[in-house]
DSSP file (Angstrom, degrees, kcal/mol; ACC not computed):
  #  RESIDUE AA STRUCTURE BP1 BP2  ACC     N-H-->O    O-->H-N    N-H-->O    O-->H-N    TCO  KAPPA ALPHA  PHI   PSI    X-CA   Y-CA   Z-CA
    1    1 A M     >        0   0    0      0, 0.0     4,-1.7     0, 0.0     0, 0.0   0.000 360.0 360.0 360.0 -35.8   60.3  -74.8  364.2
    2    2 A K  H  >  +     0   0    0      1,-0.2     4,-2.2     2,-0.2     5,-0.2   0.888 360.0  55.5 -63.9 -38.4   63.4  -72.6  363.3
    3    3 A N  H  > S+     0   0    0      1,-0.2     4,-2.2     2,-0.2    -1,-0.2   0.907 106.8  50.1 -60.3 -40.7   62.7  -73.0  359.6
    4    4 A V  H  > S+     0   0    0      1,-0.2     4,-2.6     2,-0.2    -1,-0.2   0.897 108.3  53.8 -64.7 -39.3   59.2  -71.7  360.1
    5    5 A A  H  X S+     0   0    0     -4,-1.7     4,-2.2     1,-0.2    -2,-0.2   0.935 111.6  42.7 -62.9 -47.3   60.5  -68.7  362.1
    6    6 A W  H  X S+     0   0    0     -4,-2.2     4,-2.8     2,-0.2     5,-0.2   0.877 113.8  52.7 -69.4 -34.2   63.0  -67.6  359.3
    7    7 A Q  H  X S+     0   0    0     -4,-2.2     4,-2.7    -5,-0.2     5,-0.2   0.921 110.2  47.9 -64.6 -42.9   60.4  -68.2  356.6
    8    8 A N  H  X S+     0   0    0     -4,-2.6     4,-2.6     2,-0.2    -2,-0.2   0.918 113.3  48.3 -61.8 -43.0   57.9  -66.0  358.5
    9    9 A Q  H  X S+     0   0    0     -4,-2.2     4,-2.5     2,-0.2    -2,-0.2   0.929 113.1  46.1 -65.1 -45.8   60.5  -63.3  358.9
   10   10 A V  H  X S+     0   0    0     -4,-2.8     4,-2.9     2,-0.2     5,-0.2   0.921 114.1  48.9 -63.5 -43.7   61.6  -63.3  355.3
   11   11 A K  H  X S+     0   0    0     -4,-2.7     4,-2.7    -5,-0.2     5,-0.2   0.914 111.7  49.3 -62.7 -42.1   58.0  -63.3  354.1
   12   12 A T  H  X S+     0   0    0     -4,-2.6     4,-2.4    -5,-0.2    -2,-0.2   0.928 114.4  44.5 -63.3 -45.1   57.1  -60.4  356.4
   13   13 A I  H  X S+     0   0    0     -4,-2.5     4,-2.6     2,-0.2    -2,-0.2   0.937 115.9  46.6 -65.0 -46.7   60.1  -58.4  355.2
   14   14 A A  H  X S+     0   0    0     -4,-2.9     4,-2.3     1,-0.2    -2,-0.2   0.896 113.6  48.7 -63.9 -40.3   59.5  -59.1  351.6
   15   15 A T  H  X S+     0   0    0     -4,-2.7     4,-2.0    -5,-0.2    -1,-0.2   0.911 111.2  50.0 -66.7 -42.0   55.8  -58.4  351.8
   16   16 A T  H  X S+     0   0    0     -4,-2.4     4,-2.3    -5,-0.2    -2,-0.2   0.924 111.9  48.3 -61.4 -44.5   56.5  -55.1  353.6
   17   17 A L  H  X S+     0   0    0     -4,-2.6     4,-3.1     1,-0.2     5,-0.3   0.888 107.9  55.1 -63.0 -38.4   59.0  -54.1  350.9
   18   18 A S  H  X S+     0   0    0     -4,-2.3     4,-2.3     1,-0.2    -1,-0.2   0.888 108.9  47.9 -64.1 -36.7   56.5  -55.1  348.2
   19   19 A V  H  X S+     0   0    0     -4,-2.0     4,-2.7     2,-0.2     5,-0.2   0.933 113.2  47.7 -66.8 -45.7   53.9  -52.7  349.7
   20   20 A V  H  X S+     0   0    0     -4,-2.3     4,-2.5     1,-0.2    -2,-0.2   0.946 115.7  44.0 -60.2 -49.3   56.5  -49.9  350.0
   21   21 A F  H  X S+     0   0    0     -4,-3.1     4,-2.8     2,-0.2   119,-0.2   0.877 112.2  53.3 -64.9 -37.4   57.7  -50.4  346.4
   22   22 A A  H  X S+     0   0    0     -4,-2.3     4,-2.7    -5,-0.3     5,-0.2   0.937 111.7  45.0 -63.1 -46.0   54.1  -50.7  345.2
   23   23 A L  H  X S+     0   0    0     -4,-2.7     4,-2.6     1,-0.2     5,-0.2   0.926 113.9  50.0 -61.2 -44.6   53.1  -47.4  346.8
   24   24 A W  H  X S+     0   0    0     -4,-2.5     4,-2.1    -5,-0.2    -2,-0.2   0.913 112.6  46.9 -60.8 -44.3   56.3  -45.7  345.5
   25   25 A M  H  X S+     0   0    0     -4,-2.8     4,-1.9     2,-0.2     5,-0.3   0.944 113.8  46.6 -64.5 -48.5   55.6  -47.0  342.0
   26   26 A A  H  X S+     0   0    0     -4,-2.7     4,-1.6     1,-0.2     8,-0.3   0.888 116.0  45.2 -63.4 -39.5   52.0  -46.0  341.9
   27   27 A L  H  < S+     0   0    0     -4,-2.6    -1,-0.2    -5,-0.2    -2,-0.2   0.818 108.4  58.2 -74.0 -29.8   52.7  -42.5  343.3
   28   28 A S  H  < S+     0   0    0     -4,-2.1    -2,-0.2    -5,-0.2    -1,-0.2   0.907 120.0  27.3 -65.7 -42.0   55.7  -42.0  341.0
   29   29 A V  H  < S-     0   0    0     -4,-1.9     4,-0.2    -5,-0.1    -2,-0.2   0.671 121.9-105.2 -92.7 -17.5   53.6  -42.5  337.9
   30   30 A G     X  -     0   0    0     -4,-1.6     4,-2.7    -5,-0.3     5,-0.2   0.175  21.5-100.6  98.8 139.5   50.4  -41.2  339.5
   31   31 A I  H  > S+     0   0    0      1,-0.2     4,-2.5     2,-0.2     5,-0.2   0.901 122.4  49.8 -59.6 -43.3   47.4  -43.3  340.5
   32   32 A G  H  > S+     0   0    0      2,-0.2     4,-2.2     1,-0.2    -1,-0.2   0.904 112.0  47.2 -64.1 -42.1   45.4  -42.4  337.4
   33   33 A E  H  > S+     0   0    0     -4,-0.2     4,-1.8     2,-0.2    -2,-0.2   0.913 112.0  50.5 -65.6 -42.4   48.3  -43.3  335.1
   34   34 A A  H  X S+     0   0    0     -4,-2.7     4,-1.3    -8,-0.3    -2,-0.2   0.905 111.0  49.0 -62.2 -40.9   48.8  -46.6  336.9
   35   35 A A  H  X S+     0   0    0     -4,-2.5     4,-2.9     1,-0.2    -1,-0.2   0.896 108.0  54.6 -64.1 -39.2   45.1  -47.4  336.6
   36   36 A Q  H  X S+     0   0    0     -4,-2.2     4,-1.8     1,-0.2    -1,-0.2   0.845 101.2  59.1 -63.8 -33.7   45.3  -46.6  332.9
   37   37 A V  H  < S+     0   0    0     -4,-1.8    -1,-0.2     1,-0.2    -2,-0.2   0.913 113.5  38.3 -58.8 -42.4   48.1  -49.1  332.5
   38   38 A V  H  < S+     0   0    0     -4,-1.3    -2,-0.2    -3,-0.2    -1,-0.2   0.925 121.4  42.5 -74.5 -45.7   45.8  -51.8  333.8
   39   39 A I  H  < S-     0   0    0     -4,-2.9    -3,-0.2     1,-0.2    -2,-0.2   0.974 136.7 -31.6 -71.8 -57.8   42.6  -50.6  332.1
   40   40 A D    ><  -     0   0    0     -4,-1.8     3,-1.5    -5,-0.2    -1,-0.2  -0.504  51.1-178.6-166.9  89.5   43.8  -49.7  328.6
   41   41 A P  T 3  S+     0   0    0      0, 0.0     7,-0.7     0, 0.0    -4,-0.1   0.690  87.4  54.4 -68.2 -16.4   47.3  -48.3  328.0
   42   42 A A  T 3  S+     0   0    0      5,-0.1    -5,-0.1    -6,-0.1    -6,-0.0   0.269  71.7 135.5-100.4  11.2   46.6  -47.9  324.3
   43   43 A D    X   -     0   0    0     -3,-1.5     3,-1.0     3,-0.3    -3,-0.1  -0.454  43.6-157.4 -63.9 113.6   43.4  -45.8  324.7
   44   44 A P  T 3  S+     0   0    0      0, 0.0    -1,-0.2     0, 0.0    -2,-0.0   0.769  91.7  56.7 -67.0 -23.0   43.8  -43.0  322.1
   45   45 A A  T 3  S+     0   0    0      1,-0.3    -2,-0.1    -3,-0.0    -3,-0.0   0.701 122.2  25.4 -78.4 -19.0   41.4  -40.8  324.1
   46   46 A N  S <  S-     0   0    0     -3,-1.0    -3,-0.3    -6,-0.1    -1,-0.3  -0.501  84.4-174.1-142.3  67.8   43.5  -41.1  327.2
   47   47 A P        -     0   0    0      0, 0.0    -5,-0.1     0, 0.0     2,-0.1  -0.286  30.4-104.9 -69.0 150.3   47.1  -41.8  326.2
   48   48 A L        -     0   0    0     -7,-0.7     2,-0.0     1,-0.1   -15,-0.0  -0.427  40.1-103.2 -69.7 147.0   49.7  -42.6  328.8
   49   49 A A     >  -     0   0    0    -20,-0.1     4,-2.3     1,-0.1     3,-0.3  -0.345  26.4-117.3 -66.5 151.9   52.2  -39.8  329.6
   50   50 A I  H  > S+     0   0    0      1,-0.2     4,-2.2     2,-0.2     5,-0.1   0.880 116.4  56.8 -58.5 -39.2   55.7  -40.2  328.1
   51   51 A E  H  > S+     0   0    0      1,-0.2     4,-1.3     2,-0.2    -1,-0.2   0.878 106.8  48.8 -61.6 -38.1   57.1  -40.4  331.7
   52   52 A T  H  > S+     0   0    0     -3,-0.3     4,-1.0     1,-0.2     3,-0.4   0.921 109.6  51.4 -66.9 -44.0   54.9  -43.3  332.4
   53   53 A M  H ><>S+     0   0    0     -4,-2.3     5,-3.4     1,-0.2     3,-0.6   0.882 105.1  57.6 -60.2 -37.3   55.9  -45.1  329.3
   54   54 A D  H ><5S+     0   0    0     -4,-2.2     3,-1.6     1,-0.2    -1,-0.2   0.854  98.1  60.2 -62.1 -35.1   59.5  -44.5  330.2
   55   55 A V  H 3<5S+     0   0    0     -4,-1.3    -1,-0.2    -3,-0.4    -2,-0.2   0.849 109.2  44.2 -59.4 -33.8   58.9  -46.4  333.5
   56   56 A F  T X<5S-     0   0    0     -4,-1.0     3,-0.9    -3,-0.6    -1,-0.3   0.108 127.4 -96.3-100.1  20.6   58.0  -49.4  331.4
   57   57 A G  T < 5S-     0   0    0     -3,-1.6    -3,-0.2     1,-0.2    -2,-0.1   0.723  77.4 -58.6  74.5  21.1   60.8  -49.1  328.9
   58   58 A G  T 3 <S+     0   0    0     -5,-3.4     2,-0.3    -6,-0.2    -1,-0.2   0.321 125.0  67.2  93.8  -8.2   58.7  -47.3  326.4
   59   59 A N    <   -     0   0    0     -3,-0.9     2,-0.6    -6,-0.4    -1,-0.0  -0.973  63.6-149.7-150.0 129.1   56.1  -49.9  325.9
   60   60 A V        +     0   0    0     -2,-0.3     2,-0.2   -19,-0.1    -3,-0.0  -0.886  27.5 179.1 -98.4 120.3   53.4  -51.3  328.2
   61   61 A D     >  -     0   0    0     -2,-0.6     4,-1.9    -5,-0.1     3,-0.2  -0.535  45.6 -86.7-112.7-176.8   52.6  -54.9  327.4
   62   62 A F  H  > S+     0   0    0      1,-0.2     4,-2.0     2,-0.2     5,-0.2   0.868 125.2  53.5 -58.8 -40.6   50.2  -57.5  328.8
   63   63 A V  H  > S+     0   0    0      1,-0.2     4,-2.6     2,-0.2    -1,-0.2   0.892 107.2  51.8 -65.0 -39.7   52.7  -58.7  331.5
   64   64 A D  H  > S+     0   0    0      1,-0.2     4,-2.8     2,-0.2     5,-0.2   0.903 107.7  53.2 -61.4 -40.0   53.1  -55.1  332.7
   65   65 A R  H  X S+     0   0    0     -4,-1.9     4,-1.9     2,-0.2    -2,-0.2   0.906 110.4  46.4 -63.3 -41.7   49.4  -54.8  333.0
   66   66 A I  H  X S+     0   0    0     -4,-2.0     4,-2.0     2,-0.2    -2,-0.2   0.928 113.2  49.7 -64.2 -45.0   49.2  -57.9  335.2
   67   67 A A  H  X S+     0   0    0     -4,-2.6     4,-1.5     1,-0.2    -2,-0.2   0.899 110.5  48.8 -63.4 -40.8   52.1  -56.7  337.3
   68   68 A V  H  X S+     0   0    0     -4,-2.8     4,-1.9     2,-0.2    -1,-0.2   0.851 107.0  55.7 -70.7 -32.5   50.5  -53.3  337.8
   69   69 A L  H  X S+     0   0    0     -4,-1.9     4,-2.4    -5,-0.2    -1,-0.2   0.910 106.1  53.0 -58.9 -40.3   47.2  -54.9  338.8
   70   70 A G  H  X S+     0   0    0     -4,-2.0     4,-2.6     1,-0.2    -2,-0.2   0.849 102.7  57.6 -61.7 -34.9   49.4  -56.7  341.4
   71   71 A V  H  X S+     0   0    0     -4,-1.5     4,-2.4     2,-0.2    -1,-0.2   0.940 109.3  44.8 -58.8 -47.2   50.6  -53.3  342.5
   72   72 A F  H  X S+     0   0    0     -4,-1.9     4,-2.8     2,-0.2     5,-0.3   0.906 112.7  49.9 -66.2 -41.6   47.0  -52.3  343.2
   73   73 A I  H  X S+     0   0    0     -4,-2.4     4,-2.1     1,-0.2     7,-0.2   0.904 112.2  49.4 -62.8 -40.1   46.1  -55.6  344.9
   74   74 A T  H  < S+     0   0    0     -4,-2.6     6,-0.4     2,-0.2    -2,-0.2   0.928 114.3  44.0 -64.5 -45.6   49.2  -55.3  347.1
   75   75 A I  H  < S+     0   0    0     -4,-2.4     6,-3.7     1,-0.2     7,-0.3   0.925 122.6  36.7 -65.3 -45.0   48.3  -51.7  348.1
   76   76 A L  H  < S+     0   0    0     -4,-2.8     8,-2.6     4,-0.2     7,-1.2   0.684 105.1  86.6 -83.9 -18.9   44.6  -52.3  348.7
   77   77 A G  S ><>S-     0   0    0     -4,-2.1     5,-2.6    -5,-0.3     3,-1.1   0.037  99.4 -80.6 -77.5-175.0   45.0  -55.8  350.2
   78   78 A G  T 3 5S+     0   0    0      1,-0.3     7,-0.1     4,-0.2    -4,-0.1   0.767 127.3  53.8 -60.4 -30.7   45.7  -57.0  353.7
   79   79 A A  T 3 5S+     0   0    0     -5,-0.1    -1,-0.3     2,-0.0    -4,-0.1   0.752 120.8  30.5 -75.5 -23.3   49.4  -56.3  353.6
   80   80 A G  T < 5S-     0   0    0     -3,-1.1    -4,-0.2    -6,-0.4    -5,-0.2   0.520 135.7 -23.1-100.9-115.8   48.8  -52.8  352.5
   81   81 A L  T   5S-     0   0    0     -6,-3.7    -5,-0.2    -7,-0.1    -3,-0.2   0.622  75.2-131.1 -80.1 -13.6   45.8  -50.5  353.4
   82   82 A G      < +     0   0    0     -5,-2.6    -5,-0.2    -7,-0.3    -4,-0.2   0.747  64.0 133.7  72.0  23.8   43.5  -53.5  354.1
   83   83 A I  S    S+     0   0    0     -7,-1.2     2,-0.4    -6,-0.3    -6,-0.2   0.873  72.9  35.1 -74.6 -37.4   40.6  -52.1  352.0
   84   84 A I  S    S+     0   0    0     -8,-2.6     2,-0.3   -11,-0.2    -1,-0.2  -0.955  77.5 157.6-115.8 139.2   40.0  -55.5  350.4
   85   85 A S        -     0   0    0     -2,-0.4     2,-0.1    -8,-0.2     5,-0.1  -0.958  46.8 -76.3-151.3 166.8   40.5  -58.7  352.3
   86   86 A R        +     0   0    0     -2,-0.3     9,-0.0     9,-0.1     3,-0.0  -0.414  55.4 164.0 -66.5 142.7   39.4  -62.3  352.4
   87   87 A S    >   -     0   0    0      4,-0.1     3,-1.4    -2,-0.1     8,-0.1  -0.981  50.7-121.5-158.1 147.5   35.9  -62.8  353.6
   88   88 A P  T 3  S+     0   0    0      0, 0.0     4,-0.1     0, 0.0    -1,-0.1   0.720 115.0  60.0 -63.4 -18.3   33.3  -65.6  353.6
   89   89 A N  T 3  S+     0   0    0      2,-0.1     3,-0.1     3,-0.0    -3,-0.0   0.617  89.0  91.5 -84.2 -13.3   31.1  -63.1  351.8
   90   90 A N  S <  S-     0   0    0     -3,-1.4     2,-0.1     1,-0.1    -4,-0.0  -0.417  90.5 -97.2 -76.7 154.6   33.5  -62.7  348.9
   91   91 A P     >  -     0   0    0      0, 0.0     4,-1.9     0, 0.0     3,-0.5  -0.431  37.0-113.7 -63.2 149.6   33.3  -64.8  345.8
   92   92 A K  H  > S+     0   0    0      1,-0.2     4,-2.9     2,-0.2     5,-0.2   0.876 115.5  59.2 -54.9 -40.4   35.7  -67.8  345.9
   93   93 A F  H  > S+     0   0    0      1,-0.2     4,-2.7     2,-0.2    -1,-0.2   0.910 105.7  47.5 -57.0 -44.4   37.8  -66.3  343.1
   94   94 A L  H  > S+     0   0    0     -3,-0.5     4,-2.6     2,-0.2    -1,-0.2   0.917 112.5  48.6 -66.0 -42.9   38.5  -63.1  345.0
   95   95 A N  H  X S+     0   0    0     -4,-1.9     4,-1.7     2,-0.2    -2,-0.2   0.909 113.1  48.2 -62.4 -41.3   39.5  -65.0  348.2
   96   96 A D  H  X S+     0   0    0     -4,-2.9     4,-2.5    -5,-0.2    -2,-0.2   0.920 111.4  50.3 -64.0 -43.3   41.8  -67.2  346.1
   97   97 A L  H  X S+     0   0    0     -4,-2.7     4,-1.4    -5,-0.2    -2,-0.2   0.925 111.6  47.5 -60.5 -45.1   43.3  -64.2  344.4
   98   98 A L  H  < S+     0   0    0     -4,-2.6    -1,-0.2     1,-0.2    -2,-0.2   0.799 114.5  48.1 -68.1 -28.2   43.9  -62.5  347.7
   99   99 A S  H  < S+     0   0    0     -4,-1.7    -2,-0.2    -5,-0.2    -1,-0.2   0.877 123.6  29.0 -76.2 -38.5   45.4  -65.7  349.1
  100  100 A F  H >X S+     0   0    0     -4,-2.5     4,-2.5     1,-0.2     3,-0.5   0.355  83.3 106.9-108.9   5.6   47.7  -66.4  346.2
  101  101 A Y  H 3X S+     0   0    0     -4,-1.4     4,-2.9     1,-0.2     5,-0.3   0.849  79.3  55.6 -60.5 -33.5   48.6  -63.0  344.7
  102  102 A P  H 3> S+     0   0    0      0, 0.0     4,-2.2     0, 0.0    46,-0.4   0.916 111.6  44.7 -62.5 -37.2   52.2  -63.1  346.1
  103  103 A V  H <> S+     0   0    0     -3,-0.5     4,-2.4     2,-0.2    -2,-0.2   0.914 114.2  49.1 -69.1 -42.6   52.7  -66.3  344.3
  104  104 A I  H  X S+     0   0    0     -4,-2.5     4,-2.1     2,-0.2    -1,-0.2   0.940 115.2  43.0 -63.1 -48.3   51.1  -65.1  341.1
  105  105 A I  H  X S+     0   0    0     -4,-2.9     4,-2.9     1,-0.2    -1,-0.2   0.893 112.2  55.3 -65.6 -38.6   53.1  -61.9  341.1
  106  106 A G  H  X S+     0   0    0     -4,-2.2     4,-2.6    38,-0.4    -2,-0.2   0.895 107.8  48.7 -60.0 -40.3   56.2  -63.8  342.0
  107  107 A L  H  X S+     0   0    0     -4,-2.4     4,-2.6     2,-0.2     5,-0.3   0.891 111.0  50.2 -67.2 -38.7   55.7  -66.1  339.0
  108  108 A V  H  X>S+     0   0    0     -4,-2.1     4,-2.7     2,-0.2     5,-0.6   0.939 112.9  47.0 -61.7 -46.0   55.2  -63.1  336.7
  109  109 A A  H  X5S+     0   0    0     -4,-2.9     4,-1.6     1,-0.2     8,-0.3   0.917 114.7  46.7 -61.6 -43.7   58.4  -61.5  338.1
  110  110 A F  H  <5S+     0   0    0     -4,-2.6     4,-0.4    -5,-0.2    -2,-0.2   0.901 119.9  37.2 -67.1 -41.5   60.3  -64.8  337.7
  111  111 A T  H  <5S+     0   0    0     -4,-2.6    -2,-0.2    -5,-0.2    -1,-0.2   0.852 130.7  24.5 -82.8 -34.6   59.1  -65.5  334.1
  112  112 A A  H  <5S+     0   0    0     -4,-2.7    -3,-0.2    -5,-0.3    -2,-0.2   0.674 133.1  28.3-106.8 -19.3   59.0  -62.1  332.6
  113  113 A F  S  X<S+     0   0    0     -4,-1.6     4,-2.8    -5,-0.6     5,-0.3   0.018  73.6 128.9-131.2  27.7   61.5  -60.0  334.6
  114  114 A S  H  > S+     0   0    0     -4,-0.4     4,-2.8     1,-0.2     5,-0.2   0.860  74.5  49.3 -60.4 -39.1   64.0  -62.5  335.9
  115  115 A S  H  > S+     0   0    0      2,-0.2     4,-2.1     1,-0.2    -1,-0.2   0.923 115.1  44.0 -68.0 -41.5   67.1  -60.6  334.7
  116  116 A E  H  > S+     0   0    0      2,-0.2     4,-1.7     1,-0.2    -2,-0.2   0.907 116.1  47.8 -67.1 -41.6   66.0  -57.4  336.3
  117  117 A V  H  X S+     0   0    0     -4,-2.8     4,-2.9    -8,-0.3     5,-0.2   0.923 112.4  48.4 -65.4 -44.6   64.9  -59.1  339.5
  118  118 A W  H  X S+     0   0    0     -4,-2.8     4,-2.6    -5,-0.3     6,-0.3   0.893 106.7  57.1 -64.3 -38.5   68.1  -61.1  339.7
  119  119 A E  H  <>S+     0   0    0     -4,-2.1     5,-1.8    -5,-0.2     6,-1.1   0.907 112.7  41.8 -56.8 -42.3   70.1  -57.9  339.2
  120  120 A L  H ><5S+     0   0    0     -4,-1.7     3,-1.2     4,-0.2    -2,-0.2   0.947 115.4  47.9 -70.6 -49.3   68.4  -56.4  342.2
  121  121 A L  H 3<5S+     0   0    0     -4,-2.9    -2,-0.2     1,-0.3    -1,-0.2   0.817 111.7  50.4 -64.5 -30.9   68.6  -59.5  344.4
  122  122 A S  T 3<5S-     0   0    0     -4,-2.6    -1,-0.3    -5,-0.2    -2,-0.2   0.538 114.5-115.1 -85.1  -5.7   72.2  -60.0  343.7
  123  123 A G  T < 5S+     0   0    0     -3,-1.2    -3,-0.2    -4,-0.4    -2,-0.1   0.614  85.4 115.0  85.1  12.0   73.1  -56.4  344.5
  124  124 A D      < +     0   0    0     -5,-1.8     2,-0.3    -6,-0.3    -4,-0.2   0.428  38.5 116.7 -95.1   0.4   74.2  -55.6  341.0
  125  125 A R        -     0   0    0     -6,-1.1     2,-1.0    -5,-0.2     3,-0.1  -0.532  56.5-148.4 -74.5 130.3   71.5  -53.0  340.2
  126  126 A D    >   -     0   0    0     -2,-0.3     3,-1.9     1,-0.2     4,-0.3  -0.823  12.8-169.0 -96.1  94.7   72.7  -49.5  339.6
  127  127 A W  G >  S+     0   0    0     -2,-1.0     3,-1.4     1,-0.3    -1,-0.2   0.779  78.6  65.8 -58.1 -30.7   69.8  -47.6  340.9
  128  128 A A  G 3  S+     0   0    0      1,-0.3    -1,-0.3    -3,-0.1     4,-0.1   0.679  90.8  64.7 -69.3 -17.1   71.0  -44.3  339.5
  129  129 A L  G <  S+     0   0    0     -3,-1.9     2,-0.3     2,-0.1    -1,-0.3   0.599 100.2  58.7 -80.7 -10.4   70.6  -45.5  335.9
  130  130 A Y  S <  S-     0   0    0     -3,-1.4   -75,-0.1    -4,-0.3     2,-0.0  -0.807  86.7-101.5-123.7 158.2   66.8  -45.8  336.2
  131  131 A L     >  -     0   0    0     -2,-0.3     4,-2.7   -77,-0.1     5,-0.2  -0.338  38.2-111.2 -68.1 156.0   63.8  -43.6  337.0
  132  132 A D  H  > S+     0   0    0      1,-0.2     4,-2.8     2,-0.2     5,-0.2   0.909 119.5  52.4 -55.5 -43.5   62.3  -43.8  340.5
  133  133 A G  H  > S+     0   0    0      2,-0.2     4,-2.3     1,-0.2    -1,-0.2   0.889 110.0  47.7 -61.9 -39.5   59.2  -45.4  339.0
  134  134 A T  H  > S+     0   0    0      2,-0.2     4,-2.6     1,-0.2     5,-0.3   0.926 112.5  48.5 -67.2 -45.0   61.2  -48.1  337.3
  135  135 A N  H  X S+     0   0    0     -4,-2.7     4,-2.6     1,-0.2    -2,-0.2   0.913 113.3  47.7 -60.7 -42.5   63.3  -48.8  340.4
  136  136 A A  H  X S+     0   0    0     -4,-2.8     4,-2.7    -5,-0.2    -1,-0.2   0.897 110.7  52.3 -65.5 -39.7   60.1  -49.1  342.4
  137  137 A Y  H  X S+     0   0    0     -4,-2.3     4,-2.3    -5,-0.2    -2,-0.2   0.939 113.9  41.7 -61.3 -48.6   58.5  -51.4  339.8
  138  138 A I  H  X S+     0   0    0     -4,-2.6     4,-2.8     2,-0.2     5,-0.2   0.877 114.0  53.2 -68.9 -36.8   61.4  -53.8  339.8
  139  139 A G  H  X S+     0   0    0     -4,-2.6     4,-2.6    -5,-0.3     5,-0.3   0.907 109.6  49.3 -61.7 -41.6   61.7  -53.5  343.6
  140  140 A F  H  X S+     0   0    0     -4,-2.7     4,-2.4  -119,-0.2    -2,-0.2   0.939 113.1  46.2 -60.7 -48.0   58.0  -54.5  343.8
  141  141 A L  H  X S+     0   0    0     -4,-2.3     4,-2.2     2,-0.2    -2,-0.2   0.912 114.3  47.6 -64.1 -42.8   58.5  -57.4  341.5
  142  142 A A  H  X S+     0   0    0     -4,-2.8     4,-2.1     2,-0.2    -2,-0.2   0.939 114.7  44.4 -65.4 -47.3   61.6  -58.7  343.3
  143  143 A S  H  X S+     0   0    0     -4,-2.6     4,-2.5     1,-0.2    -1,-0.2   0.872 113.4  52.0 -67.3 -34.8   60.2  -58.4  346.7
  144  144 A S  H  X S+     0   0    0     -4,-2.4     4,-2.8    -5,-0.3   -38,-0.4   0.883 107.5  52.7 -65.9 -37.4   56.9  -60.0  345.5
  145  145 A M  H  X S+     0   0    0     -4,-2.2     4,-2.5     2,-0.2    -2,-0.2   0.919 111.1  46.1 -64.1 -42.8   58.9  -62.9  344.0
  146  146 A V  H  X S+     0   0    0     -4,-2.1     4,-2.4     2,-0.2     5,-0.2   0.938 114.1  48.0 -64.5 -46.4   60.7  -63.5  347.3
  147  147 A A  H  X S+     0   0    0     -4,-2.5     4,-2.2     1,-0.2    -2,-0.2   0.901 113.4  48.7 -60.0 -41.3   57.4  -63.3  349.2
  148  148 A G  H  X S+     0   0    0     -4,-2.8     4,-2.0   -46,-0.4    -1,-0.2   0.899 110.4  50.0 -66.1 -41.0   55.8  -65.7  346.7
  149  149 A A  H  X S+     0   0    0     -4,-2.5     4,-1.9     1,-0.2    -2,-0.2   0.918 112.5  46.6 -64.1 -43.8   58.6  -68.2  346.9
  150  150 A V  H  X S+     0   0    0     -4,-2.4     4,-1.8     1,-0.2    -1,-0.2   0.881 108.6  56.4 -67.0 -36.9   58.5  -68.2  350.7
  151  151 A S  H  X S+     0   0    0     -4,-2.2     4,-0.7    -5,-0.2    -1,-0.2   0.904 107.3  49.2 -59.3 -40.7   54.7  -68.6  350.6
  152  152 A L  H >< S+     0   0    0     -4,-2.0     3,-0.8     1,-0.2    -1,-0.2   0.893 108.7  52.6 -65.5 -39.2   55.1  -71.7  348.5
  153  153 A L  H 3< S+     0   0    0     -4,-1.9    -1,-0.2     1,-0.2    -2,-0.2   0.832 107.5  52.9 -64.6 -31.5   57.7  -73.1  350.9
  154  154 A R  H 3<        0   0    0     -4,-1.8    -1,-0.2     1,-0.2    -2,-0.2   0.636 360.0 360.0 -80.5 -14.1   55.3  -72.6  353.8
  155  155 A R    <<        0   0    0     -3,-0.8    -1,-0.2    -4,-0.7    -2,-0.2   0.483 360.0 360.0 -84.7 360.0   52.4  -74.5  352.2
């Protein structure tokens, strides 16, 4: 029973942090810019601002697009604003996505951003070296990875 208690506590804290960091990241770059990252960052008719590109190290790739989609799911989902949630009326895919998004984002963070995430988790990140949006992005990925790992342990 004690293991379940600490797992619940760690998951709750990590999930809360992921929502805070997701909001911070989306507001730092702007909701429209964040949406553009997901939809089409290379759209010549609607190019991303230089400041937004800087948050992603100068280049938005496919993994960034998935991660920023995770930012929106986190903000809009049950842990965030609760605008989208699991329901028997939803398609199975949406319910599965809402159930497993911490694990999915955690895997993205682990596979594509492991050095940045580890730097944060180990306490070695020098926050002053990065933009607020970048810090929030890595904070989101790190907290999502912890939430996802604990979710796997609980299943």
